[in-house]
N, C-alpha and C positions, 0 to 999 in steps of 0.2 A: 468437543473442544480438543485442540491439539496443543503441543508444546511450542508451536511456531508463534513468533511474535512479529511485530511490524515496527519499522523505524523510518524516520525521514533521512534521506541522504542528499545533500550533506548535513542539513539540519532543518528543523521545523520552520524557522524564520525564512530560509531561502526557498523552501518548497511551498509552504502554505501561509506565509506571512501576510498576504493581502486579504485573506478570508476573514469573515466575521466569525465569532465564537461558535455560533450554531452551525455554520457551514463547515468549520473545521471539525466539529464533532461528527458530522455526517461523513466527511472524508475518512476520519479515523475509524469509524464503525465499519465502513466499506473495506478499508485496508485490513482490518482484523478479520473480517469474513473471508477475504482473499487468503490471508495467512492460514486460517483454519482449513480452508479448502485445499490448499497446497499440502498442508500437513497430512490430510486424509489421503490425498493422491499419492503421497510419497511413502505411505505405509508399506513396509516390506521391500523397499528399494534401497539397497545399500549405497552409501556414499562412495563415489570414486573420484579420484583427483581429475580425471578427464571430464567430469561433469560436476564442477564445483559451483557453477552458477548458471542461471538461464540467461537468455538474451533479454532485451527490454520487451516487456509485454504491456498491453493496455487492457483496461476493463472499464466499462461504463454502466452505471445503473442510475435511473432517474436523471437528475441534473448533475451528476458527479462523474468525472472521468479521471482515472488514475493511471499513471505510467509507473511501472514497477519492475523490479528484478528479484528473482528468487535466489537466495544465497543458501545453498544446500550444506555448506560447511557450518554455518551458525544457526540453521533453522529460522531464518528471518526473511521477511519480505521487505525489501528496501523501496520505499516510496520516493520516486525520483522527481515526479512532477504531478500536479493536480490542476484540474479545471473544474470550477463549479459554475454551472449555468443557471443557478437559482437567482431569485430576485434579491438584490442588494438594498438594504435600507439606508437612507441618507441620515446623517447625523444632525440635520437641521430640523 
């Protein structure tokens, strides 16, 4: 585990508001695994102002796709957009 965290940008409602609770949990688990991996990859790499954030990156696993940015200033993965290709359950 790393000290890296994940956050929605601009907020959860705008990024993942249309997902069901179970789908949202899948997205959040994937985003945290990405944050943990970035934290490991960044071990020993000093922060420099010229590299304060990554460009937009994508990662997909199973039926979940996440667009994110790595913010090296705050050790956070910013989840910008998500797509869940899983089965949606109707409310009827």
